[in-house]
N, C-alpha and C positions, 0 to 999 in steps of 0.2 A: 446490414451495416452491420456492426459490433455494437451491444450494449456493455457497459459493467455497473454492478451490485453492488455496495457497501451495504453493513451490517456488522453489529458489535459493538456499537460507539455506548457512549453512557457517564453517568459521573460516579468516577470511583475515589478512593480516600488515598494521598500519599502515600505513600509503596503499596501500593495493592495494585492487583493485572486486570489487563483488557485481552481479547482475545479480534482483530478487527476479518474479516472475510470479504476479498471479493469474488465474482461469481462475473464470472463474464458467458455471453452467449454471441455465436456466430459465426460464420463458415468462410469467409475469404480469407486464403492467405492460411500464414501458422502464427503462433503466437512465439518470440521470438523473448524480448526482453518485459520481463513484465517488474512493476516495483512499486511501493508509497511516498506519497509528501504528504507534507500537513502546511497548514497555513497558519499561525498565532493567529489570536486580533491585532488588527493592526501594523501586522507585519506583512511581508512579502511569501508567497508560496515555496517552499523549499523543498530540498531531496532528502529524505528519512533513510531507503533503503534498496534496493533496488535485488535481481535476480536473474541469471540469465536462463535457456534454455536447457542447458546443461547443469542448471543448478551453482553455479557461483554465486557467493554475492558479494554484496557492497553495500559497508554502512557510516552514516554520518557519526561526524567524530562522538557528539555528545551520545546518543543511543546505544551508542556500541556494547557490547554488554549485556544491555538489560533488554534491547528487541532484540527479534529472531524474523526475517523472512523468511517466505517457505511458498513452493506450488505443487500442484497438486496437477501436469497436462494431460491427463485421462482427461479432471473432471471440470478440463477448463477454468481454476482458480488458484488463488494465492491467499495469501495470510498474512497478518503479521500479530503476531508473540508480542505483544510489553507488560514488563513486570517492569517492579523498584516507578513505577511510577510516579512523577516530579510534579509540583505545579505548572513546572517550565513548558513541560508535556502538552500541556491543553493547546487546543488548535481540530480547527477541522480537517483531516486526515481522508486524502484521492485515493483512490487502484489508480494505478494506470497501466495501460498494454500497449507495445511496438507488434505490430503484425507485419508480415513480411509476403508478399505475391512474388513470384517468378517473375521474374526479370526486371518489377516496379519496384519503383522509391518506396521504404519504410515505411508505413502511418501508424500514429499515434492516436490512442482513443483511453476518452477520462470519464470518472464516473461521476456521480454527484455529489461525493461528501458524505463522510459522519463526520457527529458533532464527540467530541472529546472531552471530560471536564473532569479536570482533578484539583479535591480539597485539601488544604492543610489540616 
């Protein structure tokens, strides 16, 4: 089955930058959509950004213009470049992929998460 590992989290000052990396390993099916989600303290998990297999992207309004999602299909990796970070961006960030086997329904897979803290 598939396994996802996030890296790149940490503590940064407001206005700073971080780049998150998601490394996927697996062989069953193909990776369709990839995405990044986050869960702030005491709140529900929310969508941050998604990217399709053809690199079409979509962003949550509050991160638009500051965050950029990308992917490397050959390496089975996705990235989230986060610029101009704000204290409100502090959360545990999770990587997700959706895989598809021919004639089967799609499956979602989640990473363990990486902590992002932003100091003011």
